[in-house]
LOROVO-176329 format. One line per 8 residues: their letters; for each residue x, y, z of N, C-alpha, C, O. Coordinates in Angstrom, 1 decimal, m for minus. Example, Ala and Ser with C-alpha at 12.3 -4.5 7.8 and 13.67 -1.06 7.14 Angstrom:
AS = 13.2 m5.7 7.8 12.3 m4.5 7.8 13.2 m3.3 7.8 14.2 m3.3 8.5  12.8 m2.2 7.1 13.7 m1.1 7.1 12.9 0.0 7.9 13.4 1.1 8.0
This chain:
MTKYLTML = 0.8 m1.2 0.0 0.0 0.0 0.0 0.9 1.3 0.0 0.6 2.2 m0.7  1.9 1.2 0.8 2.8 2.4 0.8 3.4 2.7 m0.5 3.6 3.8 m0.9  3.8 1.6 m1.3 4.3 1.8 m2.6 3.4 2.5 m3.5 3.8 3.4 m4.3  2.1 2.1 m3.5 1.1 2.7 m4.4 0.9 4.2 m4.0 0.7 5.1 m4.9  0.8 4.5 m2.7 0.6 5.8 m2.3 1.8 6.7 m2.7 1.6 7.9 m3.1  3.0 6.2 m2.6 4.2 6.9 m3.0 4.1 7.2 m4.5 4.5 8.3 m4.9  3.7 6.3 m5.3 3.6 6.5 m6.7 2.6 7.6 m7.0 2.8 8.4 m7.9  1.4 7.6 m6.3 0.4 8.6 m6.6 0.9 10.0 m6.2 0.7 10.9 m6.9
LLCMQLLQ = 1.6 10.0 m5.1 2.2 11.3 m4.6 3.2 11.8 m5.6 3.3 13.0 m5.9  4.0 10.9 m6.2 5.0 11.3 m7.2 4.3 11.9 m8.4 4.8 12.8 m9.0  3.2 11.3 m8.8 2.5 11.8 m10.0 2.0 13.2 m9.8 2.1 14.0 m10.7  1.5 13.5 m8.6 1.0 14.8 m8.2 2.2 15.8 m8.3 2.0 17.0 m8.7  3.3 15.4 m7.8 4.5 16.3 m7.8 5.0 16.6 m9.2 5.5 17.7 m9.4  4.8 15.6 m10.1 5.2 15.8 m11.4 4.4 16.9 m12.1 5.0 17.6 m13.0  3.2 17.1 m11.7 2.4 18.2 m12.3 2.9 19.6 m12.0 2.7 20.5 m12.8  3.7 19.7 m10.9 4.2 21.0 m10.6 5.7 21.0 m10.7 6.4 22.0 m10.3
AEGLGINE = 6.3 20.0 m11.4 7.7 19.9 m11.6 8.3 21.1 m12.4 9.5 21.4 m12.3  7.4 21.7 m13.2 7.9 22.8 m14.1 7.9 24.1 m13.4 8.2 25.1 m14.0  7.5 24.1 m12.1 7.4 25.3 m11.3 6.3 26.2 m11.8 6.4 27.5 m11.7  5.2 25.6 m12.2 4.0 26.4 m12.6 3.2 26.9 m11.4 3.4 26.5 m10.3  2.3 27.8 m11.7 1.4 28.3 m10.6 1.7 29.8 m10.4 1.9 30.5 m11.3  1.7 30.1 m9.1 1.9 31.5 m8.7 3.1 31.6 m7.7 3.1 30.9 m6.7  4.0 32.5 m8.0 5.0 32.9 m7.0 4.6 34.3 m6.5 4.9 35.3 m7.2  3.9 34.4 m5.4 3.3 35.6 m4.9 4.3 36.7 m4.7 5.4 36.5 m4.2
KLGEYVPL = 3.9 37.9 m5.1 4.8 39.1 m5.0 4.0 40.2 m4.3 3.9 41.3 m4.8  3.4 39.9 m3.2 2.6 40.9 m2.5 3.4 42.1 m2.1 4.6 42.0 m1.7  2.8 43.2 m2.3 3.5 44.5 m2.0 4.4 45.1 m3.1 4.8 46.2 m3.0  4.6 44.3 m4.1 5.4 44.8 m5.2 4.4 45.5 m6.2 3.2 45.4 m6.1  5.0 46.1 m7.2 4.2 46.9 m8.2 4.3 46.4 m9.6 5.4 45.9 m10.0  3.2 46.5 m10.3 3.2 46.1 m11.7 3.6 47.4 m12.5 3.4 48.5 m12.1  4.3 47.2 m13.7 4.7 48.3 m14.5 3.5 48.9 m15.3 3.0 48.3 m16.2  3.1 50.1 m14.9 1.9 50.8 m15.4 2.1 51.3 m16.9 1.2 51.6 m17.5
DLVFINEQ = 3.4 51.3 m17.3 3.7 51.8 m18.7 3.6 50.7 m19.7 3.9 50.9 m20.9  3.3 49.5 m19.4 3.2 48.4 m20.3 2.1 48.7 m21.3 1.0 49.2 m20.9  2.3 48.4 m22.6 1.3 48.7 m23.6 0.6 47.4 m24.1 1.2 46.4 m24.3  m0.7 47.5 m24.2 m1.6 46.4 m24.6 m2.5 46.8 m25.8 m2.6 48.0 m26.1  m3.1 45.9 m26.4 m4.1 46.2 m27.5 m5.4 45.8 m27.0 m5.7 44.6 m26.6  m6.4 46.7 m26.9 m7.7 46.4 m26.4 m8.6 45.8 m27.4 m8.2 45.5 m28.5  m9.9 45.7 m27.0 m10.9 45.0 m27.9 m11.1 45.8 m29.2 m11.6 45.2 m30.2  m10.9 47.1 m29.1 m11.1 47.9 m30.3 m9.8 48.1 m31.1 m9.7 49.0 m32.0
SERVTLGE = m8.8 47.3 m30.9 m7.5 47.4 m31.6 m6.7 48.6 m31.3 m5.9 49.1 m32.1  m7.0 49.2 m30.1 m6.3 50.5 m29.7 m5.2 50.2 m28.8 m5.3 49.2 m27.9  m4.1 50.9 m28.9 m2.9 50.7 m28.0 m3.2 51.5 m26.7 m3.4 52.7 m26.8  m3.1 50.8 m25.6 m3.4 51.5 m24.3 m2.4 51.0 m23.3 m1.9 49.8 m23.4  m2.1 51.8 m22.3 m1.1 51.4 m21.3 m1.9 50.7 m20.1 m3.1 50.9 m20.0  m1.2 50.0 m19.3 m1.8 49.4 m18.2 m2.4 50.4 m17.2 m3.5 50.3 m16.7  m1.7 51.5 m17.1 m2.1 52.6 m16.2 m3.4 53.2 m16.8 m4.3 53.5 m16.0  m3.6 53.3 m18.1 m4.8 53.9 m18.7 m5.9 52.9 m18.4 m7.1 53.3 m18.2
LMDGKPTL = m5.7 51.6 m18.5 m6.7 50.6 m18.3 m7.2 50.6 m16.9 m8.4 50.5 m16.7  m6.3 50.8 m16.0 m6.7 50.8 m14.5 m7.3 52.1 m14.1 m8.2 52.1 m13.2  m7.0 53.2 m14.8 m7.6 54.5 m14.6 m7.6 54.9 m13.1 m8.5 55.6 m12.6  m6.5 54.6 m12.4 m6.4 55.1 m11.0 m7.3 54.4 m10.0 m7.6 55.0 m9.0  m7.8 53.2 m10.4 m8.8 52.5 m9.5 m8.3 51.2 m9.1 m7.5 50.6 m9.8  m8.8 50.6 m8.0 m8.5 49.2 m7.7 m8.9 48.3 m8.8 m9.9 48.6 m9.4  m8.1 47.4 m9.2 m8.3 46.6 m10.4 m8.2 45.1 m10.1 m7.3 44.6 m9.4  m9.2 44.3 m10.6 m9.2 42.9 m10.6 m8.5 42.4 m11.8 m9.0 42.7 m12.9
LTLNYFKC = m7.5 41.6 m11.7 m6.7 41.2 m12.9 m6.7 39.6 m13.0 m6.5 38.9 m12.0  m7.1 39.2 m14.2 m6.9 37.8 m14.5 m6.0 37.6 m15.7 m6.0 38.5 m16.6  m5.3 36.5 m15.8 m4.5 36.2 m16.9 m5.0 34.9 m17.5 m5.1 33.9 m16.9  m5.4 35.0 m18.8 m6.0 33.8 m19.5 m5.6 33.8 m21.0 m4.9 34.7 m21.4  m6.2 32.9 m21.7 m6.1 33.0 m23.1 m7.4 32.5 m23.7 m8.1 31.6 m23.1  m7.9 33.2 m24.8 m9.3 33.1 m25.2 m9.7 31.8 m25.9 m10.8 31.5 m25.9  m8.7 31.1 m26.4 m9.0 29.8 m27.0 m8.8 28.6 m26.0 m8.9 27.5 m26.4  m8.6 28.9 m24.8 m8.4 27.9 m23.7 m9.6 27.0 m23.6 m10.7 27.4 m23.5
AGICSPQL = m9.3 25.7 m23.6 m10.3 24.7 m23.5 m10.4 24.1 m22.1 m11.1 23.2 m21.8  m9.6 24.7 m21.2 m9.6 24.2 m19.8 m10.3 25.1 m18.8 m11.5 25.4 m19.0  m9.6 25.7 m17.9 m10.2 26.4 m16.8 m10.5 27.9 m17.0 m11.1 28.5 m16.2  m10.0 28.4 m18.2 m10.2 29.8 m18.4 m11.7 30.2 m18.5 m12.1 31.1 m17.9  m12.4 29.4 m19.3 m13.9 29.7 m19.4 m14.6 29.6 m18.1 m15.4 30.5 m17.8  m14.4 28.5 m17.3 m15.1 28.5 m16.0 m14.7 29.6 m15.1 m15.5 30.2 m14.4  m13.4 30.0 m15.1 m13.0 31.1 m14.3 m13.7 32.4 m14.7 m14.2 33.1 m13.9  m13.7 32.7 m16.0 m14.3 33.9 m16.5 m15.8 33.9 m16.4 m16.4 35.0 m16.1
NDMAIMLS = m16.4 32.8 m16.6 m17.9 32.7 m16.4 m18.2 33.0 m14.9 m19.2 33.6 m14.6  m17.4 32.4 m14.0 m17.7 32.7 m12.6 m17.4 34.2 m12.2 m18.1 34.7 m11.4  m16.4 34.7 m12.9 m16.2 36.2 m12.7 m17.4 37.0 m13.1 m17.8 37.9 m12.4  m18.0 36.6 m14.2 m19.3 37.3 m14.6 m20.4 37.2 m13.6 m21.1 38.2 m13.3  m20.5 36.0 m13.0 m21.5 35.8 m12.0 m21.2 36.6 m10.8 m22.1 37.3 m10.2  m19.9 36.5 m10.3 m19.5 37.2 m9.1 m19.7 38.7 m9.3 m20.2 39.4 m8.4  m19.3 39.3 m10.5 m19.4 40.7 m10.7 m20.9 41.2 m10.7 m21.2 42.3 m10.3  m21.8 40.3 m11.1 m23.2 40.6 m11.1 m23.7 40.8 m9.7 m24.7 41.5 m9.4
RLHLAENT = m23.1 40.1 m8.7 m23.5 40.2 m7.3 m22.7 41.1 m6.5 m23.0 41.3 m5.3  m21.7 41.7 m7.1 m20.7 42.6 m6.3 m21.4 43.9 m6.0 m21.8 44.6 m7.0  m21.5 44.3 m4.8 m22.1 45.5 m4.4 m21.2 46.7 m4.3 m20.9 47.3 m3.3  m20.6 47.0 m5.5 m19.7 48.1 m5.7 m20.0 48.6 m7.1 m20.6 47.9 m7.9  m19.7 49.9 m7.3 m20.0 50.5 m8.6 m18.8 50.3 m9.6 m17.8 50.9 m9.4  m19.0 49.4 m10.6 m17.9 49.2 m11.5 m17.7 50.5 m12.3 m18.6 51.3 m12.5  m16.4 50.6 m12.7 m16.0 51.8 m13.4 m15.8 53.1 m12.5 m15.2 54.0 m12.9  m16.4 53.0 m11.3 m16.2 54.1 m10.3 m15.4 53.6 m9.2 m14.4 54.3 m8.8
DFKVLTVD = m15.8 52.5 m8.6 m15.1 51.9 m7.5 m14.0 50.9 m7.9 m13.0 50.7 m7.1  m14.1 50.4 m9.0 m13.1 49.4 m9.5 m13.1 49.2 m11.0 m14.0 49.6 m11.6  m12.0 48.6 m11.5 m11.9 48.1 m12.8 m11.6 46.6 m12.9 m11.2 46.0 m11.9  m11.9 46.0 m14.0 m11.6 44.6 m14.2 m10.8 44.5 m15.5 m11.1 45.1 m16.5  m9.7 43.7 m15.4 m8.8 43.5 m16.6 m8.5 42.0 m16.8 m8.0 41.4 m15.9  m8.8 41.6 m18.0 m8.4 40.2 m18.4 m7.4 40.3 m19.5 m7.6 40.8 m20.6  m6.2 39.8 m19.2 m5.0 39.9 m20.1 m4.8 38.5 m20.7 m4.6 37.5 m20.1  m4.7 38.6 m22.0 m4.4 37.4 m22.8 m2.9 37.2 m22.9 m2.2 38.0 m23.4
FAEDETPQ = m2.4 36.0 m22.5 m1.0 35.8 m22.6 m0.5 34.9 m23.7 0.6 34.7 m23.9  m1.5 34.5 m24.6 m1.2 33.7 m25.8 m0.5 34.7 m26.8 m0.8 35.9 m26.8  0.3 34.1 m27.7 1.1 34.9 m28.6 0.3 35.2 m29.9 0.7 36.1 m30.6  m0.7 34.4 m30.2 m1.3 34.5 m31.6 m2.8 34.9 m31.6 m3.4 34.7 m32.6  m3.3 35.4 m30.5 m4.7 35.7 m30.5 m4.9 37.2 m30.8 m4.0 38.0 m30.8  m6.2 37.5 m31.1 m6.5 38.8 m31.8 m7.5 39.6 m31.0 m8.2 39.1 m30.1  m7.5 40.9 m31.3 m8.6 41.8 m30.7 m10.0 41.3 m30.9 m10.9 41.5 m30.1  m10.2 40.7 m32.1 m11.5 40.1 m32.4 m11.9 39.0 m31.4 m13.1 39.0 m30.9
LARDKKKN = m11.0 38.2 m31.0 m11.2 37.2 m30.0 m11.5 37.8 m28.7 m12.4 37.4 m27.9  m10.8 38.9 m28.3 m11.0 39.6 m27.1 m12.4 40.2 m27.1 m13.1 40.2 m26.1  m12.8 40.8 m28.2 m14.1 41.5 m28.3 m15.2 40.5 m28.2 m16.2 40.7 m27.5  m15.1 39.3 m28.8 m16.1 38.3 m28.7 m16.2 37.7 m27.3 m17.4 37.5 m26.8  m15.1 37.5 m26.7 m15.1 37.0 m25.3 m15.8 38.0 m24.4 m16.6 37.6 m23.5  m15.5 39.2 m24.5 m16.1 40.3 m23.7 m17.6 40.4 m23.9 m18.4 40.4 m23.0  m18.0 40.4 m25.2 m19.4 40.5 m25.5 m20.2 39.3 m24.9 m21.3 39.6 m24.3  m19.7 38.1 m25.0 m20.4 36.9 m24.5 m20.5 37.0 m22.9 m21.6 36.7 m22.4
LIHSMNRA = m19.5 37.4 m22.3 m19.5 37.5 m20.8 m20.4 38.6 m20.3 m21.1 38.4 m19.3  m20.3 39.8 m20.9 m21.1 40.9 m20.5 m22.6 40.6 m20.7 m23.4 40.9 m19.8  m22.9 39.9 m21.8 m24.3 39.5 m22.1 m24.8 38.4 m21.2 m26.0 38.3 m20.9  m23.9 37.7 m20.6 m24.3 36.6 m19.7 m24.7 37.1 m18.3 m25.3 36.3 m17.5  m24.3 38.3 m18.0 m24.6 38.8 m16.6 m26.0 39.2 m16.4 m26.7 39.6 m17.4  m26.5 39.0 m15.2 m28.0 39.1 m15.0 m28.3 40.6 m14.5 m29.4 40.8 m14.0  m27.4 41.5 m14.8 m27.8 42.9 m14.5 m27.0 43.8 m15.5 m26.0 43.3 m16.1  m27.4 45.0 m15.6 m26.6 45.9 m16.5 m25.3 46.1 m15.9 m25.1 46.4 m14.7
FVADAWHF = m24.2 46.0 m16.7 m22.9 46.2 m16.3 m22.2 47.1 m17.3 m22.3 47.0 m18.5  m21.5 48.1 m16.7 m20.8 49.1 m17.6 m19.7 48.4 m18.4 m18.7 47.9 m17.8  m19.8 48.3 m19.7 m18.9 47.5 m20.5 m17.5 48.1 m20.4 m16.5 47.3 m20.5  m17.3 49.4 m20.2 m16.0 49.9 m20.2 m15.3 49.6 m18.9 m14.1 50.0 m18.8  m15.9 49.0 m17.9 m15.3 48.6 m16.7 m14.5 47.4 m16.7 m13.7 47.1 m15.9  m14.8 46.5 m17.8 m14.1 45.2 m17.9 m13.4 45.2 m19.3 m14.1 45.1 m20.3  m12.1 45.3 m19.3 m11.4 45.2 m20.6 m10.7 43.9 m20.8 m10.2 43.2 m19.9  m10.7 43.5 m22.1 m10.0 42.3 m22.5 m8.9 42.7 m23.5 m9.2 43.2 m24.5
VIGENNSS = m7.7 42.4 m23.2 m6.6 42.9 m24.0 m5.6 41.8 m24.3 m5.5 40.8 m23.7  m4.9 42.0 m25.4 m3.8 41.2 m25.8 m2.5 41.9 m25.7 m2.5 43.2 m25.7  m1.4 41.2 m25.6 m0.1 41.8 m25.4 0.5 42.4 m26.7 0.1 42.1 m27.8  1.4 43.3 m26.5 2.2 43.9 m27.6 3.7 43.8 m27.1 4.0 44.3 m26.0  4.5 43.3 m28.0 6.0 43.2 m27.6 6.2 42.5 m26.3 7.0 42.9 m25.5  5.4 41.4 m26.1 5.6 40.5 m24.9 5.1 41.3 m23.6 5.6 40.9 m22.5  4.3 42.3 m23.7 3.8 43.0 m22.5 3.0 42.0 m21.6 3.1 42.2 m20.4  2.3 41.1 m22.2 1.6 40.1 m21.3 2.5 39.3 m20.5 2.3 39.0 m19.3
GVLAQSVG = 3.6 38.8 m21.2 4.6 38.0 m20.5 5.3 38.8 m19.4 5.6 38.3 m18.3  5.6 40.1 m19.6 6.2 40.9 m18.6 5.3 41.1 m17.4 5.7 41.1 m16.3  4.0 41.4 m17.7 3.0 41.5 m16.6 2.9 40.2 m15.8 2.9 40.3 m14.6  2.8 39.1 m16.5 2.7 37.8 m15.8 3.9 37.6 m14.9 3.7 37.2 m13.8  5.1 38.0 m15.4 6.3 37.8 m14.5 6.2 38.8 m13.3 6.7 38.4 m12.3  5.7 40.0 m13.5 5.7 40.9 m12.4 4.7 40.5 m11.3 4.9 40.9 m10.2  3.7 39.7 m11.7 2.8 39.3 m10.6 3.1 37.8 m10.2 2.4 37.3 m9.3  4.1 37.2 m10.8 4.5 35.9 m10.4 3.6 34.8 m11.0 3.6 33.7 m10.5
FKFKKTIA = 2.9 35.1 m12.1 2.0 34.1 m12.7 2.9 33.3 m13.8 3.4 33.9 m14.7  2.9 32.0 m13.6 3.7 31.1 m14.4 2.9 30.2 m15.3 1.9 29.7 m14.8  3.3 30.1 m16.5 2.6 29.2 m17.5 3.6 28.6 m18.4 4.7 29.0 m18.5  3.1 27.5 m19.0 4.0 26.8 m20.0 3.3 26.5 m21.3 2.2 26.0 m21.3  3.9 26.9 m22.4 3.4 26.7 m23.7 3.7 25.2 m24.1 4.8 24.7 m23.9  2.7 24.5 m24.7 2.9 23.2 m25.2 2.4 23.1 m26.6 1.5 23.8 m27.0  3.1 22.3 m27.4 2.8 22.2 m28.8 2.6 20.7 m29.1 3.5 19.9 m28.9  1.4 20.3 m29.6 1.0 18.9 m29.8 1.7 18.5 m31.2 2.2 19.3 m31.9
EDGQVDYI = 1.6 17.2 m31.4 2.2 16.7 m32.7 1.5 17.2 m33.9 2.1 17.4 m35.0  0.2 17.6 m33.7 m0.5 18.2 m34.9 m0.3 19.7 m35.0 m0.9 20.3 m35.8  0.5 20.2 m34.1 0.9 21.7 m34.2 0.0 22.5 m33.3 0.2 23.7 m33.3  m1.0 21.9 m32.6 m1.9 22.7 m31.8 m1.2 23.3 m30.6 m0.5 22.5 m29.9  m1.3 24.6 m30.3 m0.7 25.2 m29.2 m1.6 25.4 m28.1 m2.7 25.8 m28.2  m1.2 25.0 m26.9 m1.9 25.2 m25.6 m1.0 25.6 m24.5 0.2 25.7 m24.7  m1.6 26.0 m23.4 m0.8 26.5 m22.3 m1.3 25.8 m21.0 m2.5 25.6 m20.8  m0.3 25.4 m20.2 m0.6 24.9 m18.8 m0.5 26.1 m17.9 0.6 26.8 m17.9
HGATLIVL = m1.5 26.3 m17.1 m1.4 27.5 m16.2 m2.4 27.3 m15.0 m3.3 26.4 m15.1  m2.3 28.1 m14.0 m3.3 28.1 m12.9 m4.4 29.1 m13.1 m4.4 29.9 m14.0  m5.3 29.2 m12.1 m6.4 30.1 m12.1 m6.3 31.0 m10.8 m6.4 30.4 m9.7  m6.0 32.3 m11.0 m5.9 33.2 m9.8 m6.4 34.5 m10.2 m6.2 35.0 m11.3  m7.2 35.1 m9.2 m7.6 36.5 m9.4 m6.7 37.4 m8.6 m6.5 37.1 m7.4  m6.1 38.3 m9.2 m5.1 39.2 m8.6 m5.6 40.6 m8.4 m6.2 41.2 m9.3  m5.5 41.1 m7.2 m6.0 42.4 m6.9 m4.9 43.5 m6.8 m3.9 43.3 m6.2  m5.1 44.6 m7.6 m4.1 45.6 m7.6 m4.7 46.9 m7.0 m5.9 47.2 m7.2
SPTGKITR = m3.8 47.7 m6.4 m4.2 49.0 m5.8 m4.3 50.0 m6.9 m3.8 49.7 m8.0  m4.8 51.2 m6.7 m4.8 52.2 m7.7 m3.4 52.6 m8.3 m3.3 53.1 m9.4  m2.4 52.4 m7.4 m1.0 52.7 m7.9 m0.3 51.5 m8.5 0.9 51.6 m8.9  m1.0 50.4 m8.6 m0.4 49.2 m9.2 0.3 48.3 m8.2 1.0 47.3 m8.6  0.0 48.5 m6.9 0.6 47.6 m5.9 m0.2 46.3 m5.9 m1.4 46.3 m6.0  0.5 45.1 m5.8 m0.2 43.8 m5.7 m0.6 43.7 m4.3 0.2 43.5 m3.4  m1.9 43.7 m4.0 m2.4 43.7 m2.6 m3.0 42.3 m2.2 m3.1 42.0 m1.0  m3.4 41.5 m3.2 m4.0 40.2 m2.8 m4.0 39.3 m3.9 m4.2 39.6 m5.1
YMRGIEQL = m3.9 38.0 m3.6 m4.1 36.9 m4.5 m5.3 36.1 m4.1 m5.4 35.7 m2.9  m6.2 35.8 m5.0 m7.4 35.0 m4.6 m7.4 33.8 m5.6 m7.7 33.9 m6.8  m7.0 32.7 m5.0 m6.7 31.5 m5.8 m8.0 30.7 m6.2 m9.0 30.8 m5.4  m8.0 30.0 m7.3 m9.1 29.2 m7.7 m10.0 29.8 m8.7 m9.8 31.0 m9.0  m11.0 29.0 m9.1 m12.0 29.5 m10.1 m13.1 30.3 m9.5 m13.4 31.4 m10.0  m13.6 29.9 m8.4 m14.8 30.5 m7.8 m14.4 31.5 m6.7 m13.6 31.2 m5.9  m15.0 32.7 m6.8 m14.7 33.7 m5.8 m16.1 34.3 m5.2 m17.0 34.4 m6.0  m16.1 34.5 m3.9 m17.3 35.1 m3.3 m17.3 36.6 m3.5 m16.3 37.2 m3.4
STDVKLAL = m18.5 37.2 m3.9 m18.5 38.6 m4.1 m18.2 39.4 m2.8 m17.6 40.5 m2.9  m18.5 38.8 m1.7 m18.2 39.5 m0.4 m16.7 39.6 m0.2 m16.2 40.6 0.3  m16.0 38.5 m0.5 m14.6 38.5 m0.4 m13.9 39.4 m1.3 m13.0 40.2 m1.0  m14.4 39.5 m2.6 m13.8 40.4 m3.6 m14.1 41.8 m3.2 m13.2 42.7 m3.4  m15.3 42.1 m2.7 m15.6 43.5 m2.2 m14.6 44.0 m1.2 m14.1 45.1 m1.2  m14.4 43.1 m0.2 m13.4 43.5 0.9 m12.0 43.7 0.3 m11.3 44.6 0.7  m11.6 42.8 m0.6 m10.3 42.9 m1.2 m10.1 44.2 m2.0 m9.1 44.8 m1.9  m11.2 44.7 m2.7 m11.1 45.9 m3.4 m11.1 47.1 m2.5 m10.4 48.1 m2.7
IEAKDEKV = m11.9 47.0 m1.4 m11.8 48.1 m0.4 m10.5 48.3 0.2 m9.9 49.4 0.4  m9.9 47.1 0.5 m8.5 47.1 1.1 m7.5 47.6 0.1 m6.5 48.3 0.4  m7.7 47.2 m1.2 m6.7 47.7 m2.2 m6.8 49.2 m2.4 m5.8 49.8 m2.7  m8.0 49.7 m2.3 m8.1 51.2 m2.4 m7.3 51.9 m1.4 m6.7 53.0 m1.6  m7.1 51.3 m0.2 m6.3 51.9 0.9 m4.9 51.4 0.8 m4.1 51.6 1.8  m4.5 50.7 m0.3 m3.1 50.2 m0.5 m2.8 49.1 0.6 m1.6 48.9 0.9  m3.7 48.5 1.1 m3.5 47.5 2.2 m3.2 46.1 1.6 m4.0 45.6 0.7  m2.1 45.5 1.9 m1.7 44.2 1.4 m2.3 43.1 2.4 m2.1 43.2 3.6
TPTISKNS = m2.9 42.1 1.8 m3.6 41.1 2.6 m3.0 39.7 2.2 m2.9 39.3 1.1  m2.4 39.0 3.2 m1.9 37.6 2.9 m2.9 36.7 2.3 m4.1 36.8 2.6  m2.4 35.8 1.5 m3.3 34.8 0.9 m3.7 33.7 1.8 m2.9 33.2 2.5  m5.0 33.4 1.8 m5.5 32.3 2.5 m5.2 31.0 1.7 m5.5 31.0 0.5  m4.7 30.0 2.4 m4.3 28.8 1.7 m5.5 28.2 1.0 m6.5 27.9 1.6  m5.3 27.9 m0.3 m6.3 27.4 m1.2 m5.7 26.7 m2.4 m4.9 27.4 m3.0  m6.0 25.5 m2.6 m5.5 24.8 m3.8 m5.9 25.5 m5.1 m7.1 25.8 m5.3  m4.9 25.8 m5.9 m5.2 26.4 m7.2 m5.2 25.4 m8.3 m4.3 24.7 m8.5
PYCFSEKP = m6.4 25.3 m9.0 m6.4 24.3 m10.1 m5.5 24.6 m11.3 m5.2 25.8 m11.4  m5.1 23.6 m12.0 m4.3 23.9 m13.2 m5.0 23.5 m14.4 m5.9 22.7 m14.5  m4.7 24.3 m15.5 m5.3 24.0 m16.8 m4.3 23.2 m17.7 m3.2 23.7 m17.9  m4.8 22.1 m18.1 m4.0 21.3 m19.1 m4.8 21.1 m20.3 m6.1 21.0 m20.3  m4.2 21.1 m21.5 m4.8 20.7 m22.7 m5.1 19.2 m22.6 m4.3 18.5 m22.1  m6.2 18.8 m23.2 m6.6 17.4 m23.2 m6.3 16.8 m24.6 m7.0 17.1 m25.5  m5.2 16.0 m24.7 m4.8 15.5 m25.9 m4.0 14.2 m25.7 m3.4 14.1 m24.6  m3.9 13.3 m26.7 m3.2 12.1 m26.5 m1.7 12.4 m26.4 m1.1 13.2 m27.1
LGDTIVET = m1.1 11.6 m25.5 0.4 11.6 m25.3 0.8 10.2 m25.2 0.9 9.6 m24.1  1.0 9.5 m26.4 1.2 8.1 m26.4 m0.1 7.4 m26.0 m1.1 7.6 m26.7  m0.1 6.6 m24.9 m1.3 5.9 m24.5 m1.9 6.7 m23.3 m2.8 6.1 m22.7  m1.5 7.9 m23.0 m2.0 8.6 m21.8 m2.7 9.8 m22.3 m2.6 10.3 m23.4  m3.5 10.4 m21.3 m4.2 11.6 m21.6 m3.8 12.6 m20.5 m3.9 12.3 m19.3  m3.4 13.8 m20.9 m3.2 14.8 m19.9 m4.5 15.6 m19.7 m5.0 16.2 m20.6  m5.0 15.5 m18.5 m6.4 16.1 m18.2 m6.2 17.2 m17.2 m5.1 17.6 m16.8  m7.4 17.7 m16.8 m7.3 18.8 m15.9 m6.8 18.4 m14.5 m7.0 17.3 m14.1
GSKIWAIF = m6.2 19.3 m13.8 m5.7 19.0 m12.5 m6.8 18.6 m11.5 m6.5 17.8 m10.7  m8.0 19.1 m11.7 m9.1 18.7 m10.8 m9.4 17.3 m11.0 m9.7 16.6 m10.0  m9.4 16.8 m12.2 m9.7 15.3 m12.4 m8.6 14.5 m11.8 m8.9 13.4 m11.3  m7.4 14.9 m11.9 m6.3 14.1 m11.3 m6.4 14.1 m9.8 m6.2 13.0 m9.2  m6.8 15.2 m9.2 m7.0 15.2 m7.8 m8.1 14.2 m7.4 m8.0 13.5 m6.4  m9.2 14.2 m8.2 m10.3 13.3 m7.9 m9.8 11.8 m8.0 m10.2 11.0 m7.1  m9.0 11.5 m9.0 m8.5 10.1 m9.1 m7.6 9.8 m8.0 m7.6 8.7 m7.4  m6.8 10.8 m7.6 m5.8 10.6 m6.4 m6.6 10.2 m5.2 m6.3 9.3 m4.5
MLSIIVLL = m7.7 11.0 m4.9 m8.4 10.8 m3.7 m9.2 9.5 m3.7 m9.3 8.7 m2.8  m9.8 9.2 m4.9 m10.5 7.9 m5.1 m9.6 6.7 m4.9 m9.9 5.7 m4.3  m8.3 6.8 m5.4 m7.4 5.7 m5.3 m7.0 5.5 m3.8 m6.9 4.3 m3.4  m6.9 6.6 m3.1 m6.6 6.4 m1.6 m7.7 5.7 m0.9 m7.5 4.8 m0.1  m9.0 6.1 m1.3 m10.1 5.4 m0.6 m10.2 3.9 m1.0 m10.4 3.1 m0.1  m10.0 3.6 m2.2 m10.0 2.2 m2.7 m8.9 1.4 m2.0 m9.2 0.3 m1.5  m7.7 1.9 m2.0 m6.6 1.2 m1.3 m6.8 1.0 0.2 m6.5 0.0 0.7  m7.4 2.0 0.8 m7.7 1.9 2.2 m8.7 0.9 2.5 m8.6 0.1 3.4
FVYLIKVK = m9.7 0.8 1.6 m10.8 m0.2 1.7 m10.2 m1.6 1.6 m10.6 m2.5 2.4  m9.4 m1.8 0.6 m8.8 m3.1 0.4 m7.9 m3.5 1.6 m7.9 m4.6 2.0  m7.2 m2.5 2.1 m6.3 m2.8 3.3 m7.1 m3.2 4.5 m6.7 m4.1 5.2  m8.2 m2.5 4.7 m9.1 m2.8 5.9 m9.7 m4.2 5.8 m9.8 m4.9 6.8  m10.0 m4.6 4.5 m10.6 m6.0 4.3 m9.5 m7.0 4.7 m9.9 m8.0 5.3  m8.3 m6.8 4.2 m7.2 m7.7 4.5 m7.0 m7.8 6.0 m6.8 m8.9 6.5  m7.0 m6.7 6.7 m6.8 m6.7 8.1 m7.9 m7.5 8.8 m7.6 m8.2 9.8  m9.1 m7.3 8.4 m10.2 m8.0 9.0 m10.1 m9.5 8.8 m10.4 m10.2 9.7
KN = m9.7 m9.9 7.6 m9.6 m11.4 7.3 m8.5 m12.0 8.2 m8.6 m13.1 8.6  m7.4 m11.2 8.5 m6.3 m11.7 9.3 m6.7 m11.8 10.8 m5.9 m12.2 11.6
């Protein structure tokens, strides 16, 4: 039994062997002069996008078949319930870190998410942008967001990455990391209020899911981190059950 548990734990460790995830940089600042391309194909700086307001930042890519869509869909639900005035009390920014995506993809993603919300939401409060001259990569590095590009045998490009909501103060200070796909509007409201006052808040321990492309790798399938966690836990339960039966027979 010990041998099987060790093998399972090693498999989980391999998922993070590339050093993916978040290397938190609380209290540090993002470079506000980074230039991005917005949904209207306009060049804008990070400072202009934030407009001197506390900002919720996510890093995603728009063709993502993994956790990006669930994360952004939950963002739309959470923002619908958030008791603060968007565009006045806060901004939202989704930055695309893929190298080959377009303003049209950003525009379509924004349109779908805004339309999915159950209340009127100021469209100018949530921007979807793509990088220029690796600005997305520089921003990701400045907030400690790590991802890995993968290329399948058929040439399809995907990225392995985590899901984290990052809160920035009006001056660009990193004040909080909120890990995972789902966020409570009450928690986000408090995080934004604290960010407005430049207050840095330590992260509450929470497992961050990873996004994997699902494609054949020999006879194996690389699946979402959440599925692997489920298999891991189920395996422990089955092995424990078998062990208890053997003990009872003895």
